[in-house]
N, CA, C and O atoms as a Tinker XYZ file with bonds, in Angstrom:
   496  protein
     1  N    -27.824000   73.588000  -79.185000    73     2
     2  CA   -28.000000   72.869000  -80.433000    64     1     3
     3  C    -27.698000   71.374000  -80.244000    63     2     4     5
     4  O    -28.418000   70.521000  -80.762000    81     3
     5  N    -26.624000   71.067000  -79.496000    73     3     6
     6  CA   -26.261000   69.668000  -79.255000    64     5     7
     7  C    -27.376000   68.934000  -78.519000    63     6     8     9
     8  O    -27.641000   67.763000  -78.790000    81     7
     9  N    -28.027000   69.629000  -77.587000    73     7    10
    10  CA   -29.119000   69.008000  -76.828000    64     9    11
    11  C    -30.293000   68.675000  -77.738000    63    10    12    13
    12  O    -30.933000   67.636000  -77.571000    81    11
    13  N    -30.580000   69.544000  -78.695000    73    11    14
    14  CA   -31.688000   69.308000  -79.628000    64    13    15
    15  C    -31.395000   68.096000  -80.505000    63    14    16    17
    16  O    -32.265000   67.254000  -80.723000    81    15
    17  N    -30.161000   68.014000  -81.008000    73    15    18
    18  CA   -29.774000   66.882000  -81.856000    64    17    19
    19  C    -29.835000   65.582000  -81.057000    63    18    20    21
    20  O    -30.344000   64.578000  -81.555000    81    19
    21  N    -29.321000   65.586000  -79.820000    73    19    22
    22  CA   -29.356000   64.397000  -78.974000    64    21    23
    23  C    -30.799000   63.979000  -78.692000    63    22    24    25
    24  O    -31.117000   62.791000  -78.743000    81    23
    25  N    -31.662000   64.929000  -78.400000    73    23    26
    26  CA   -33.069000   64.610000  -78.138000    64    25    27
    27  C    -33.730000   64.013000  -79.370000    63    26    28    29
    28  O    -34.524000   63.079000  -79.261000    81    27
    29  N    -33.408000   64.549000  -80.543000    73    27    30
    30  CA   -33.974000   64.015000  -81.790000    64    29    31
    31  C    -33.504000   62.588000  -82.034000    63    30    32    33
    32  O    -34.300000   61.732000  -82.418000    81    31
    33  N    -32.231000   62.326000  -81.817000    73    31    34
    34  CA   -31.703000   60.970000  -82.018000    64    33    35
    35  C    -32.330000   59.983000  -81.040000    63    34    36    37
    36  O    -32.663000   58.861000  -81.421000    81    35
    37  N    -32.491000   60.383000  -79.800000    73    35    38
    38  CA   -33.113000   59.500000  -78.814000    64    37    39
    39  C    -34.574000   59.234000  -79.172000    63    38    40    41
    40  O    -35.063000   58.122000  -78.977000    81    39
    41  N    -35.266000   60.227000  -79.685000    73    39    42
    42  CA   -36.662000   60.047000  -80.094000    64    41    43
    43  C    -36.773000   59.062000  -81.250000    63    42    44    45
    44  O    -37.667000   58.216000  -81.263000    81    43
    45  N    -35.878000   59.168000  -82.215000    73    43    46
    46  CA   -35.874000   58.246000  -83.347000    64    45    47
    47  C    -35.627000   56.823000  -82.854000    63    46    48    49
    48  O    -36.293000   55.890000  -83.303000    81    47
    49  N    -34.686000   56.648000  -81.943000    73    47    50
    50  CA   -34.404000   55.327000  -81.386000    64    49    51
    51  C    -35.603000   54.733000  -80.689000    63    50    52    53
    52  O    -35.849000   53.530000  -80.780000    81    51
    53  N    -36.357000   55.574000  -79.988000    73    51    54
    54  CA   -37.560000   55.105000  -79.307000    64    53    55
    55  C    -38.625000   54.669000  -80.309000    63    54    56    57
    56  O    -39.328000   53.685000  -80.082000    81    55
    57  N    -38.744000   55.398000  -81.412000    73    55    58
    58  CA   -39.731000   55.045000  -82.424000    64    57    59
    59  C    -39.401000   53.721000  -83.092000    63    58    60    61
    60  O    -40.308000   52.981000  -83.473000    81    59
    61  N    -38.112000   53.408000  -83.242000    73    59    62
    62  CA   -37.704000   52.174000  -83.902000    64    61    63
    63  C    -37.832000   50.959000  -82.992000    63    62    64    65
    64  O    -37.976000   49.838000  -83.478000    81    63
    65  N    -37.783000   51.167000  -81.675000    73    63    66
    66  CA   -37.892000   50.058000  -80.740000    64    65    67
    67  C    -39.325000   49.538000  -80.743000    63    66    68    69
    68  O    -40.284000   50.311000  -80.752000    81    67
    69  N    -39.448000   48.229000  -80.735000    73    67    70
    70  CA   -40.780000   47.624000  -80.712000    64    69    71
    71  C    -40.658000   46.201000  -80.205000    63    70    72    73
    72  O    -39.599000   45.585000  -80.322000    81    71
    73  N    -41.727000   45.680000  -79.647000    73    71    74
    74  CA   -41.685000   44.276000  -79.251000    64    73    75
    75  C    -41.498000   43.385000  -80.476000    63    74    76    77
    76  O    -41.951000   43.711000  -81.573000    81    75
    77  N    -40.837000   42.277000  -80.275000    73    75    78
    78  CA   -40.672000   41.295000  -81.338000    64    77    79
    79  C    -42.008000   40.585000  -81.519000    63    78    80    81
    80  O    -42.589000   40.091000  -80.554000    81    79
    81  N    -42.484000   40.537000  -82.738000    73    79    82
    82  CA   -43.747000   39.866000  -83.034000    64    81    83
    83  C    -43.677000   39.401000  -84.483000    63    82    84    85
    84  O    -44.026000   40.146000  -85.398000    81    83
    85  N    -43.226000   38.172000  -84.686000    73    83    86
    86  CA   -43.033000   37.650000  -86.027000    64    85    87
    87  C    -43.370000   36.172000  -86.045000    63    86    88    89
    88  O    -43.537000   35.552000  -84.995000    81    87
    89  N    -43.468000   35.618000  -87.221000    73    87    90
    90  CA   -43.750000   34.193000  -87.312000    64    89    91
    91  C    -43.650000   33.697000  -88.731000    63    90    92    93
    92  O    -43.507000   34.468000  -89.680000    81    91
    93  N    -43.729000   32.398000  -88.849000    73    91    94
    94  CA   -43.635000   31.759000  -90.145000    64    93    95
    95  C    -43.693000   30.255000  -89.990000    63    94    96    97
    96  O    -44.241000   29.739000  -89.016000    81    95
    97  N    -43.127000   29.559000  -90.954000    73    95    98
    98  CA   -43.178000   28.092000  -90.962000    64    97    99
    99  C    -41.779000   27.495000  -90.823000    63    98   100   101
   100  O    -40.813000   27.994000  -91.400000    81    99
   101  N    -41.694000   26.436000  -90.057000    73    99   102
   102  CA   -40.528000   25.563000  -89.988000    64   101   103
   103  C    -41.031000   24.221000  -90.496000    63   102   104   105
   104  O    -41.477000   23.374000  -89.722000    81   103
   105  N    -40.953000   24.042000  -91.805000    73   103   106
   106  CA   -41.524000   22.873000  -92.463000    64   105   107
   107  C    -43.038000   22.883000  -92.241000    63   106   108   109
   108  O    -43.719000   23.791000  -92.715000    81   107
   109  N    -43.569000   21.900000  -91.536000    73   107   110
   110  CA   -45.017000   21.813000  -91.308000    64   109   111
   111  C    -45.456000   22.382000  -89.955000    63   110   112   113
   112  O    -46.601000   22.194000  -89.544000    81   111
   113  N    -44.548000   23.077000  -89.265000    73   111   114
   114  CA   -44.847000   23.644000  -87.948000    64   113   115
   115  C    -44.955000   25.168000  -88.073000    63   114   116   117
   116  O    -44.062000   25.817000  -88.617000    81   115
   117  N    -46.040000   25.721000  -87.571000    73   115   118
   118  CA   -46.212000   27.172000  -87.551000    64   117   119
   119  C    -45.543000   27.714000  -86.296000    63   118   120   121
   120  O    -45.811000   27.247000  -85.189000    81   119
   121  N    -44.667000   28.706000  -86.477000    73   119   122
   122  CA   -43.876000   29.290000  -85.393000    64   121   123
   123  C    -44.266000   30.754000  -85.227000    63   122   124   125
   124  O    -44.357000   31.492000  -86.207000    81   123
   125  N    -44.496000   31.172000  -83.983000    73   123   126
   126  CA   -44.741000   32.579000  -83.682000    64   125   127
   127  C    -43.806000   32.979000  -82.549000    63   126   128   129
   128  O    -43.760000   32.313000  -81.515000    81   127
   129  N    -43.052000   34.080000  -82.744000    73   127   130
   130  CA   -42.096000   34.559000  -81.745000    64   129   131
   131  C    -42.549000   35.928000  -81.266000    63   130   132   133
   132  O    -42.848000   36.810000  -82.071000    81   131
   133  N    -42.599000   36.101000  -79.936000    73   131   134
   134  CA   -43.011000   37.379000  -79.362000    64   133   135
   135  C    -42.154000   37.716000  -78.152000    63   134   136   137
   136  O    -41.720000   36.830000  -77.416000    81   135
   137  N    -41.915000   39.007000  -77.955000    73   135   138
   138  CA   -41.272000   39.475000  -76.727000    64   137   139
   139  C    -42.314000   40.221000  -75.904000    63   138   140   141
   140  O    -43.259000   40.792000  -76.449000    81   139
   141  N    -42.132000   40.210000  -74.598000    73   139   142
   142  CA   -43.089000   40.878000  -73.714000    64   141   143
   143  C    -43.004000   42.391000  -73.847000    63   142   144   145
   144  O    -44.014000   43.089000  -73.759000    81   143
   145  N    -41.774000   42.899000  -74.063000    73   143   146
   146  CA   -41.540000   44.343000  -74.133000    64   145   147
   147  C    -40.723000   44.653000  -75.380000    63   146   148   149
   148  O    -40.340000   43.750000  -76.123000    81   147
   149  N    -40.460000   45.933000  -75.602000    73   147   150
   150  CA   -39.563000   46.331000  -76.678000    64   149   151
   151  C    -38.221000   45.654000  -76.473000    63   150   152   153
   152  O    -37.738000   45.576000  -75.343000    81   151
   153  N    -37.606000   45.161000  -77.543000    73   151   154
   154  CA   -36.283000   44.571000  -77.428000    64   153   155
   155  C    -35.285000   45.643000  -77.008000    63   154   156   157
   156  O    -35.375000   46.796000  -77.430000    81   155
   157  N    -34.331000   45.241000  -76.168000    73   155   158
   158  CA   -33.325000   46.179000  -75.683000    64   157   159
   159  C    -32.057000   45.416000  -75.334000    63   158   160   161
   160  O    -32.050000   44.186000  -75.276000    81   159
   161  N    -30.991000   46.160000  -75.104000    73   159   162
   162  CA   -29.743000   45.547000  -74.661000    64   161   163
   163  C    -30.002000   44.921000  -73.288000    63   162   164   165
   164  O    -30.626000   45.536000  -72.423000    81   163
   165  N    -29.517000   43.696000  -73.099000    73   163   166
   166  CA   -29.717000   42.973000  -71.849000    64   165   167
   167  C    -30.667000   41.801000  -72.050000    63   166   168   169
   168  O    -30.898000   41.361000  -73.176000    81   167
   169  N    -31.215000   41.302000  -70.945000    73   167   170
   170  CA   -32.109000   40.148000  -70.979000    64   169   171
   171  C    -33.478000   40.529000  -71.538000    63   170   172   173
   172  O    -34.042000   41.561000  -71.175000    81   171
   173  N    -33.999000   39.691000  -72.416000    73   171   174
   174  CA   -35.306000   39.898000  -73.043000    64   173   175
   175  C    -36.105000   38.601000  -72.957000    63   174   176   177
   176  O    -35.644000   37.556000  -73.416000    81   175
   177  N    -37.294000   38.664000  -72.374000    73   175   178
   178  CA   -38.168000   37.491000  -72.285000    64   177   179
   179  C    -38.822000   37.256000  -73.638000    63   178   180   181
   180  O    -39.395000   38.169000  -74.231000    81   179
   181  N    -38.727000   36.011000  -74.122000    73   179   182
   182  CA   -39.249000   35.644000  -75.428000    64   181   183
   183  C    -40.194000   34.451000  -75.268000    63   182   184   185
   184  O    -39.917000   33.519000  -74.513000    81   183
   185  N    -41.314000   34.500000  -75.993000    73   183   186
   186  CA   -42.261000   33.389000  -76.033000    64   185   187
   187  C    -42.338000   32.874000  -77.462000    63   186   188   189
   188  O    -42.490000   33.652000  -78.403000    81   187
   189  N    -42.234000   31.566000  -77.618000    73   187   190
   190  CA   -42.375000   30.918000  -78.921000    64   189   191
   191  C    -43.597000   30.013000  -78.849000    63   190   192   193
   192  O    -43.700000   29.149000  -77.978000    81   191
   193  N    -44.527000   30.228000  -79.788000    73   191   194
   194  CA   -45.727000   29.396000  -79.875000    64   193   195
   195  C    -45.599000   28.496000  -81.096000    63   194   196   197
   196  O    -45.213000   28.953000  -82.172000    81   195
   197  N    -45.924000   27.211000  -80.927000    73   195   198
   198  CA   -45.834000   26.241000  -82.007000    64   197   199
   199  C    -47.186000   25.596000  -82.254000    63   198   200   201
   200  O    -47.918000   25.276000  -81.318000    81   199
   201  N    -47.508000   25.410000  -83.527000    73   199   202
   202  CA   -48.760000   24.742000  -83.889000    64   201   203
   203  C    -48.509000   23.858000  -85.107000    63   202   204   205
   204  O    -47.692000   24.173000  -85.973000    81   203
   205  N    -49.226000   22.760000  -85.146000    73   203   206
   206  CA   -49.173000   21.848000  -86.286000    64   205   207
   207  C    -50.622000   21.528000  -86.642000    63   206   208   209
   208  O    -51.382000   21.063000  -85.793000    81   207
   209  N    -50.998000   21.769000  -87.868000    73   207   210
   210  CA   -52.393000   21.586000  -88.291000    64   209   211
   211  C    -53.341000   22.392000  -87.403000    63   210   212   213
   212  O    -54.401000   21.901000  -87.014000    81   211
   213  N    -52.961000   23.617000  -87.089000    73   211   214
   214  CA   -53.720000   24.586000  -86.272000    64   213   215
   215  C    -53.912000   24.176000  -84.802000    63   214   216   217
   216  O    -54.653000   24.833000  -84.071000    81   215
   217  N    -53.256000   23.106000  -84.373000    73   215   218
   218  CA   -53.364000   22.670000  -82.979000    64   217   219
   219  C    -52.014000   22.877000  -82.286000    63   218   220   221
   220  O    -50.971000   22.737000  -82.924000    81   219
   221  N    -52.019000   23.213000  -80.972000    73   219   222
   222  CA   -50.751000   23.372000  -80.250000    64   221   223
   223  C    -49.875000   22.136000  -80.437000    63   222   224   225
   224  O    -50.356000   21.004000  -80.395000    81   223
   225  N    -48.573000   22.377000  -80.644000    73   223   226
   226  CA   -47.646000   21.290000  -80.934000    64   225   227
   227  C    -46.596000   21.189000  -79.845000    63   226   228   229
   228  O    -46.027000   22.198000  -79.426000    81   227
   229  N    -46.335000   19.961000  -79.380000    73   227   230
   230  CA   -45.332000   19.695000  -78.356000    64   229   231
   231  C    -44.211000   18.850000  -78.958000    63   230   232   233
   232  O    -44.379000   17.645000  -79.146000    81   231
   233  N    -43.065000   19.474000  -79.263000    73   231   234
   234  CA   -41.937000   18.734000  -79.824000    64   233   235
   235  C    -41.064000   18.148000  -78.717000    63   234   236   237
   236  O    -41.349000   18.314000  -77.531000    81   235
   237  N    -39.992000   17.457000  -79.126000    73   235   238
   238  CA   -39.028000   16.948000  -78.140000    64   237   239
   239  C    -38.272000   18.094000  -77.489000    63   238   240   241
   240  O    -38.046000   18.084000  -76.279000    81   239
   241  N    -37.872000   19.105000  -78.302000    73   239   242
   242  CA   -37.154000   20.251000  -77.752000    64   241   243
   243  C    -37.309000   21.467000  -78.659000    63   242   244   245
   244  O    -37.605000   21.360000  -79.849000    81   243
   245  N    -37.092000   22.647000  -78.032000    73   243   246
   246  CA   -37.146000   23.919000  -78.752000    64   245   247
   247  C    -35.958000   24.760000  -78.281000    63   246   248   249
   248  O    -35.801000   25.010000  -77.086000    81   247
   249  N    -35.117000   25.196000  -79.238000    73   247   250
   250  CA   -33.962000   26.027000  -78.915000    64   249   251
   251  C    -34.092000   27.357000  -79.637000    63   250   252   253
   252  O    -34.449000   27.400000  -80.815000    81   251
   253  N    -33.802000   28.437000  -78.933000    73   251   254
   254  CA   -33.843000   29.778000  -79.491000    64   253   255
   255  C    -32.423000   30.329000  -79.481000    63   254   256   257
   256  O    -31.734000   30.280000  -78.462000    81   255
   257  N    -31.989000   30.857000  -80.631000    73   255   258
   258  CA   -30.637000   31.409000  -80.730000    64   257   259
   259  C    -30.692000   32.768000  -81.405000    63   258   260   261
   260  O    -31.428000   32.966000  -82.372000    81   259
   261  N    -29.903000   33.706000  -80.885000    73   259   262
   262  CA   -29.736000   35.015000  -81.510000    64   261   263
   263  C    -28.242000   35.226000  -81.716000    63   262   264   265
   264  O    -27.436000   34.928000  -80.834000    81   263
   265  N    -27.877000   35.745000  -82.893000    73   263   266
   266  CA   -26.468000   36.057000  -83.112000    64   265   267
   267  C    -26.322000   37.262000  -84.026000    63   266   268   269
   268  O    -27.177000   37.566000  -84.857000    81   267
   269  N    -25.190000   37.933000  -83.828000    73   267   270
   270  CA   -24.801000   39.046000  -84.685000    64   269   271
   271  C    -23.480000   38.630000  -85.307000    63   270   272   273
   272  O    -22.533000   38.273000  -84.606000    81   271
   273  N    -23.429000   38.682000  -86.625000    73   271   274
   274  CA   -22.239000   38.234000  -87.354000    64   273   275
   275  C    -21.014000   39.068000  -86.980000    63   274   276   277
   276  O    -21.127000   40.226000  -86.579000    81   275
   277  N    -19.856000   38.455000  -87.120000    73   275   278
   278  CA   -18.591000   39.138000  -86.862000    64   277   279
   279  C    -18.425000   40.294000  -87.843000    63   278   280   281
   280  O    -18.829000   40.213000  -89.003000    81   279
   281  N    -17.822000   41.370000  -87.347000    73   279   282
   282  CA   -17.515000   42.531000  -88.172000    64   281   283
   283  C    -16.055000   42.890000  -87.920000    63   282   284   285
   284  O    -15.469000   42.426000  -86.942000    81   283
   285  N    -15.461000   43.704000  -88.779000    73   283   286
   286  CA   -14.062000   44.077000  -88.545000    64   285   287
   287  C    -13.862000   44.632000  -87.137000    63   286   288   289
   288  O    -14.521000   45.590000  -86.734000    81   287
   289  N    -12.959000   44.027000  -86.412000    73   287   290
   290  CA   -12.663000   44.467000  -85.054000    64   289   291
   291  C    -13.636000   43.980000  -83.996000    63   290   292   293
   292  O    -13.533000   44.377000  -82.835000    81   291
   293  N    -14.587000   43.120000  -84.379000    73   291   294
   294  CA   -15.582000   42.651000  -83.420000    64   293   295
   295  C    -15.930000   41.191000  -83.722000    63   294   296   297
   296  O    -16.286000   40.866000  -84.854000    81   295
   297  N    -15.832000   40.319000  -82.735000    73   295   298
   298  CA   -16.168000   38.911000  -82.988000    64   297   299
   299  C    -17.683000   38.704000  -83.062000    63   298   300   301
   300  O    -18.460000   39.586000  -82.697000    81   299
   301  N    -18.085000   37.531000  -83.538000    73   299   302
   302  CA   -19.506000   37.174000  -83.531000    64   301   303
   303  C    -20.007000   37.160000  -82.096000    63   302   304   305
   304  O    -19.305000   36.732000  -81.181000    81   303
   305  N    -21.230000   37.634000  -81.916000    73   303   306
   306  CA   -21.866000   37.599000  -80.599000    64   305   307
   307  C    -23.107000   36.736000  -80.699000    63   306   308   309
   308  O    -23.833000   36.803000  -81.692000    81   307
   309  N    -23.360000   35.921000  -79.676000    73   307   310
   310  CA   -24.540000   35.073000  -79.725000    64   309   311
   311  C    -25.000000   34.692000  -78.324000    63   310   312   313
   312  O    -24.262000   34.800000  -77.345000    81   311
   313  N    -26.230000   34.249000  -78.272000    73   311   314
   314  CA   -26.808000   33.705000  -77.052000    64   313   315
   315  C    -27.833000   32.671000  -77.482000    63   314   316   317
   316  O    -28.527000   32.864000  -78.481000    81   315
   317  N    -27.936000   31.590000  -76.751000    73   315   318
   318  CA   -28.964000   30.602000  -77.058000    64   317   319
   319  C    -29.509000   30.027000  -75.775000    63   318   320   321
   320  O    -28.848000   30.013000  -74.736000    81   319
   321  N    -30.753000   29.545000  -75.881000    73   319   322
   322  CA   -31.434000   29.019000  -74.707000    64   321   323
   323  C    -32.348000   27.881000  -75.145000    63   322   324   325
   324  O    -32.980000   27.942000  -76.200000    81   323
   325  N    -32.405000   26.856000  -74.326000    73   323   326
   326  CA   -33.371000   25.767000  -74.501000    64   325   327
   327  C    -34.657000   26.249000  -73.844000    63   326   328   329
   328  O    -34.683000   26.502000  -72.640000    81   327
   329  N    -35.712000   26.377000  -74.620000    73   327   330
   330  CA   -36.966000   26.914000  -74.101000    64   329   331
   331  C    -37.728000   25.859000  -73.309000    63   330   332   333
   332  O    -37.674000   24.669000  -73.620000    81   331
   333  N    -38.425000   26.304000  -72.300000    73   331   334
   334  CA   -39.235000   25.437000  -71.452000    64   333   335
   335  C    -40.706000   25.759000  -71.656000    63   334   336   337
   336  O    -41.070000   26.916000  -71.865000    81   335
   337  N    -41.540000   24.748000  -71.595000    73   335   338
   338  CA   -42.972000   24.983000  -71.721000    64   337   339
   339  C    -43.713000   23.712000  -72.052000    63   338   340   341
   340  O    -43.175000   22.610000  -71.951000    81   339
   341  N    -44.968000   23.887000  -72.453000    73   339   342
   342  CA   -45.809000   22.757000  -72.830000    64   341   343
   343  C    -46.994000   23.277000  -73.622000    63   342   344   345
   344  O    -47.222000   24.484000  -73.697000    81   343
   345  N    -47.732000   22.376000  -74.202000    73   343   346
   346  CA   -48.944000   22.712000  -74.948000    64   345   347
   347  C    -48.723000   23.799000  -75.995000    63   346   348   349
   348  O    -49.578000   24.662000  -76.188000    81   347
   349  N    -47.574000   23.756000  -76.671000    73   347   350
   350  CA   -47.297000   24.679000  -77.757000    64   349   351
   351  C    -46.771000   26.046000  -77.364000    63   350   352   353
   352  O    -46.510000   26.869000  -78.241000    81   351
   353  N    -46.602000   26.322000  -76.062000    73   351   354
   354  CA   -46.109000   27.623000  -75.592000    64   353   355
   355  C    -44.787000   27.401000  -74.861000    63   354   356   357
   356  O    -44.731000   26.668000  -73.874000    81   355
   357  N    -43.709000   28.049000  -75.359000    73   355   358
   358  CA   -42.361000   27.857000  -74.813000    64   357   359
   359  C    -41.743000   29.209000  -74.511000    63   358   360   361
   360  O    -41.840000   30.136000  -75.316000    81   359
   361  N    -41.101000   29.326000  -73.341000    73   359   362
   362  CA   -40.559000   30.616000  -72.902000    64   361   363
   363  C    -39.099000   30.499000  -72.509000    63   362   364   365
   364  O    -38.626000   29.457000  -72.056000    81   363
   365  N    -38.403000   31.615000  -72.700000    73   363   366
   366  CA   -37.014000   31.714000  -72.306000    64   365   367
   367  C    -36.566000   33.164000  -72.362000    63   366   368   369
   368  O    -37.369000   34.066000  -72.596000    81   367
   369  N    -35.280000   33.377000  -72.145000    73   367   370
   370  CA   -34.737000   34.727000  -72.118000    64   369   371
   371  C    -33.446000   34.769000  -72.929000    63   370   372   373
   372  O    -32.574000   33.916000  -72.768000    81   371
   373  N    -33.331000   35.771000  -73.802000    73   371   374
   374  CA   -32.123000   35.974000  -74.590000    64   373   375
   375  C    -31.427000   37.250000  -74.131000    63   374   376   377
   376  O    -32.076000   38.234000  -73.778000    81   375
   377  N    -30.096000   37.217000  -74.141000    73   375   378
   378  CA   -29.300000   38.384000  -73.775000    64   377   379
   379  C    -28.706000   38.997000  -75.039000    63   378   380   381
   380  O    -27.864000   38.386000  -75.697000    81   379
   381  N    -29.151000   40.216000  -75.377000    73   379   382
   382  CA   -28.575000   40.967000  -76.479000    64   381   383
   383  C    -27.531000   41.909000  -75.886000    63   382   384   385
   384  O    -27.874000   42.786000  -75.092000    81   383
   385  N    -26.260000   41.741000  -76.260000    73   383   386
   386  CA   -25.189000   42.522000  -75.640000    64   385   387
   387  C    -25.013000   43.908000  -76.253000    63   386   388   389
   388  O    -24.305000   44.746000  -75.696000    81   387
   389  N    -25.655000   44.156000  -77.400000    73   387   390
   390  CA   -25.606000   45.489000  -78.002000    64   389   391
   391  C    -26.782000   45.653000  -78.956000    63   390   392   393
   392  O    -27.385000   44.670000  -79.388000    81   391
   393  N    -27.102000   46.892000  -79.278000    73   391   394
   394  CA   -28.171000   47.131000  -80.238000    64   393   395
   395  C    -27.640000   46.904000  -81.652000    63   394   396   397
   396  O    -26.432000   46.928000  -81.889000    81   395
   397  N    -28.553000   46.687000  -82.572000    73   395   398
   398  CA   -28.192000   46.418000  -83.958000    64   397   399
   399  C    -29.137000   45.385000  -84.538000    63   398   400   401
   400  O    -30.227000   45.168000  -84.009000    81   399
   401  N    -28.724000   44.750000  -85.621000    73   399   402
   402  CA   -29.538000   43.709000  -86.249000    64   401   403
   403  C    -29.045000   42.345000  -85.801000    63   402   404   405
   404  O    -27.873000   42.012000  -85.973000    81   403
   405  N    -29.936000   41.564000  -85.230000    73   403   406
   406  CA   -29.642000   40.223000  -84.737000    64   405   407
   407  C    -30.405000   39.200000  -85.571000    63   406   408   409
   408  O    -31.579000   39.387000  -85.888000    81   407
   409  N    -29.721000   38.123000  -85.916000    73   407   410
   410  CA   -30.360000   36.992000  -86.589000    64   409   411
   411  C    -30.926000   36.081000  -85.498000    63   410   412   413
   412  O    -30.242000   35.785000  -84.518000    81   411
   413  N    -32.150000   35.645000  -85.663000    73   411   414
   414  CA   -32.810000   34.817000  -84.655000    64   413   415
   415  C    -33.278000   33.528000  -85.321000    63   414   416   417
   416  O    -33.870000   33.550000  -86.400000    81   415
   417  N    -33.005000   32.409000  -84.661000    73   415   418
   418  CA   -33.479000   31.130000  -85.195000    64   417   419
   419  C    -34.110000   30.302000  -84.082000    63   418   420   421
   420  O    -33.668000   30.309000  -82.933000    81   419
   421  N    -35.155000   29.592000  -84.471000    73   419   422
   422  CA   -35.817000   28.643000  -83.579000    64   421   423
   423  C    -35.564000   27.263000  -84.173000    63   422   424   425
   424  O    -35.949000   26.994000  -85.311000    81   423
   425  N    -34.917000   26.388000  -83.406000    73   423   426
   426  CA   -34.662000   25.021000  -83.852000    64   425   427
   427  C    -35.574000   24.092000  -83.063000    63   426   428   429
   428  O    -35.561000   24.078000  -81.832000    81   427
   429  N    -36.355000   23.326000  -83.790000    73   427   430
   430  CA   -37.343000   22.429000  -83.200000    64   429   431
   431  C    -36.924000   20.999000  -83.510000    63   430   432   433
   432  O    -36.671000   20.664000  -84.667000    81   431
   433  N    -36.850000   20.163000  -82.497000    73   431   434
   434  CA   -36.657000   18.731000  -82.725000    64   433   435
   435  C    -38.036000   18.110000  -82.616000    63   434   436   437
   436  O    -38.621000   18.028000  -81.536000    81   435
   437  N    -38.545000   17.670000  -83.771000    73   435   438
   438  CA   -39.893000   17.136000  -83.894000    64   437   439
   439  C    -40.012000   15.820000  -83.110000    63   438   440   441
   440  O    -39.006000   15.254000  -82.682000    81   439
   441  N    -41.232000   15.345000  -82.927000    73   439   442
   442  CA   -41.471000   14.096000  -82.197000    64   441   443
   443  C    -40.834000   12.898000  -82.891000    63   442   444   445
   444  O    -40.573000   11.880000  -82.251000    81   443
   445  N    -40.580000   13.011000  -84.203000    73   443   446
   446  CA   -39.911000   11.924000  -84.921000    64   445   447
   447  C    -38.392000   12.099000  -84.961000    63   446   448   449
   448  O    -37.698000   11.329000  -85.626000    81   447
   449  N    -37.867000   13.117000  -84.246000    73   447   450
   450  CA   -36.423000   13.339000  -84.148000    64   449   451
   451  C    -35.846000   14.237000  -85.232000    63   450   452   453
   452  O    -34.649000   14.521000  -85.213000    81   451
   453  N    -36.663000   14.692000  -86.176000    73   451   454
   454  CA   -36.169000   15.558000  -87.249000    64   453   455
   455  C    -36.047000   16.995000  -86.752000    63   454   456   457
   456  O    -36.901000   17.492000  -86.018000    81   455
   457  N    -34.948000   17.660000  -87.175000    73   455   458
   458  CA   -34.703000   19.057000  -86.815000    64   457   459
   459  C    -35.353000   19.966000  -87.861000    63   458   460   461
   460  O    -35.201000   19.767000  -89.067000    81   459
   461  N    -36.073000   20.959000  -87.367000    73   459   462
   462  CA   -36.717000   21.935000  -88.240000    64   461   463
   463  C    -36.354000   23.321000  -87.716000    63   462   464   465
   464  O    -36.245000   23.526000  -86.507000    81   463
   465  N    -36.167000   24.277000  -88.640000    73   463   466
   466  CA   -35.691000   25.592000  -88.219000    64   465   467
   467  C    -36.497000   26.710000  -88.869000    63   466   468   469
   468  O    -36.846000   26.656000  -90.049000    81   467
   469  N    -36.780000   27.728000  -88.053000    73   467   470
   470  CA   -37.377000   28.965000  -88.536000    64   469   471
   471  C    -36.375000   30.076000  -88.256000    63   470   472   473
   472  O    -35.850000   30.172000  -87.147000    81   471
   473  N    -36.102000   30.930000  -89.268000    73   471   474
   474  CA   -35.143000   32.017000  -89.134000    64   473   475
   475  C    -35.813000   33.353000  -89.410000    63   474   476   477
   476  O    -36.679000   33.467000  -90.278000    81   475
   477  N    -35.388000   34.372000  -88.646000    73   475   478
   478  CA   -35.852000   35.728000  -88.849000    64   477   479
   479  C    -34.770000   36.669000  -88.330000    63   478   480   481
   480  O    -33.688000   36.214000  -87.959000    81   479
   481  N    -35.037000   37.949000  -88.297000    73   479   482
   482  CA   -34.083000   38.909000  -87.727000    64   481   483
   483  C    -34.855000   39.978000  -86.969000    63   482   484   485
   484  O    -36.056000   40.161000  -87.167000    81   483
   485  N    -34.141000   40.678000  -86.099000    73   483   486
   486  CA   -34.734000   41.767000  -85.331000    64   485   487
   487  C    -33.693000   42.883000  -85.212000    63   486   488   489
   488  O    -32.511000   42.627000  -84.983000    81   487
   489  N    -34.148000   44.101000  -85.369000    73   487   490
   490  CA   -33.267000   45.277000  -85.229000    64   489   491
   491  C    -33.801000   46.181000  -84.142000    63   490   492   493
   492  O    -35.005000   46.417000  -84.041000    81   491
   493  N    -32.885000   46.685000  -83.328000    73   491   494
   494  CA   -33.256000   47.673000  -82.319000    64   493   495
   495  C    -32.059000   48.517000  -81.974000    63   494   496
   496  O    -32.157000   49.415000  -81.138000    81   495
C-alpha cells in the first residue's frame, strides 16, 4: 500500500513540473522568460527575451532574481544572476535550493538608465 501511495505522489509531482514559460510587460518593454527544461531543485538554465515596439531590445543590463520568502524556522532563500546576451536574448542560470513557490523578477536597466521590473512566480 505504501508503494502505491508513493508512486501516486511521485506521479502528481511529475504532472505539476513544467518548463517556465511566462511573460509580460516591464513598463514599455515586453519580457518573456523561459527555461530549457522542467524547473527542478538545482541549477536551471533560463532565457529572457526583451522587445520594445516589437523589435529586439538591448538594455544596459538585465538581472534575474528568484527568492522564496522566509517562513517559520527557515530564512529567505534567493539566487540572482546578471544575464549575458545581445539582440534581445539574455541567458543565465538560477539555483533553486528546494521545491516550492519561488518569486521571480527581471530587473532591466534601460538605455536611459531607468530601472524597470517584471515580476512573476513559479511553483514546482
